[in-house]
C-alpha positions as CSV (number, residue, x, y, z in Angstrom):
1,M,85.1,154.3,99.5
2,V,88.5,152.4,100.5
3,V,91.2,152.4,97.6
4,I,94.9,151.0,97.3
5,R,97.1,153.8,95.7
6,L,100.5,155.2,96.0
7,A,101.4,157.9,97.8
8,R,104.5,159.7,96.8
9,G,107.7,160.2,98.7
10,G,110.9,161.1,98.4
11,S,113.0,164.3,96.9
12,K,112.7,166.2,93.3
13,H,114.0,164.0,90.5
14,R,114.0,160.8,93.2
15,P,110.7,159.7,93.4
16,F,109.6,156.9,96.1
17,F,106.2,155.8,96.4
18,S,104.1,154.2,99.6
19,I,101.5,152.2,98.8
20,V,98.3,152.9,100.7
21,V,95.5,152.2,101.8
22,A,93.3,155.2,102.2
23,D,89.8,156.7,101.8
24,K,89.1,157.9,98.4
25,R,88.0,161.6,99.7
26,V,91.4,162.1,101.4
27,R,94.8,163.8,99.1
28,R,97.3,161.8,97.2
29,D,99.8,162.1,100.4
30,G,97.5,162.9,103.1
31,R,96.3,160.5,105.7
32,F,96.1,156.7,105.2
33,I,94.6,154.0,106.4
34,E,97.4,151.5,106.5
35,R,100.7,150.9,104.7
36,L,100.9,147.8,102.3
37,G,104.6,148.6,101.1
38,F,106.7,150.0,98.6
39,Y,107.3,151.0,95.0
40,N,111.2,152.2,93.8
41,P,111.2,153.1,90.4
42,S,114.5,154.3,90.7
43,A,115.7,151.4,92.3
44,K,119.2,150.2,90.9
45,D,120.0,146.8,90.0
46,G,121.1,145.3,93.5
47,E,118.2,147.3,95.3
48,E,114.4,145.8,96.0
49,G,112.2,148.2,94.1
50,L,109.0,146.5,94.9
51,R,107.5,145.0,98.1
52,I,104.0,144.6,98.6
53,A,102.0,142.3,101.8
54,Q,100.2,140.1,99.8
55,D,98.1,138.9,103.3
56,R,97.1,142.9,104.2
57,L,96.3,143.3,100.2
58,T,94.5,140.3,100.1
59,Y,92.4,141.1,103.4
60,W,91.7,144.5,102.0
61,K,90.3,143.7,98.4
62,S,88.2,141.0,100.4
63,V,86.7,143.9,102.5
64,G,85.8,145.7,99.0
65,A,89.1,148.2,98.5
66,Q,89.3,149.1,94.6
67,A,93.1,149.0,93.1
68,S,94.1,152.0,91.5
69,P,95.6,151.0,87.7
70,T,98.4,151.8,88.7
71,V,98.9,149.8,91.6
72,E,96.8,146.8,89.8
73,R,99.9,146.6,87.4
74,L,102.5,146.6,90.2
75,I,100.4,143.9,91.8
76,K,101.2,141.9,88.4
77,Q,104.5,143.0,88.1
78,G,105.2,141.9,91.4
79,A,103.5,138.3,91.3
80,K,105.4,137.5,88.4
81,A,109.0,138.3,89.6
82,A,107.7,135.9,92.6
83,A,107.1,133.3,90.4
């Protein structure tokens, strides 16, 4: 199964997450199919904290990819910020 999930990057105590499309069997920070965007939970006021390529997200959902609960929450948060 193909899932849309977060892959952790950054350093200790400064997390940075990539939103990726990956096979469910691959480890969290391992090989992925495509990078759709990023989430920076420690973004300051002037920095961009969330970016998602909506066209690619729509494509992957149309072919059956399942988003993780956290990614679903971020998608809703991004849609609310864009509106």
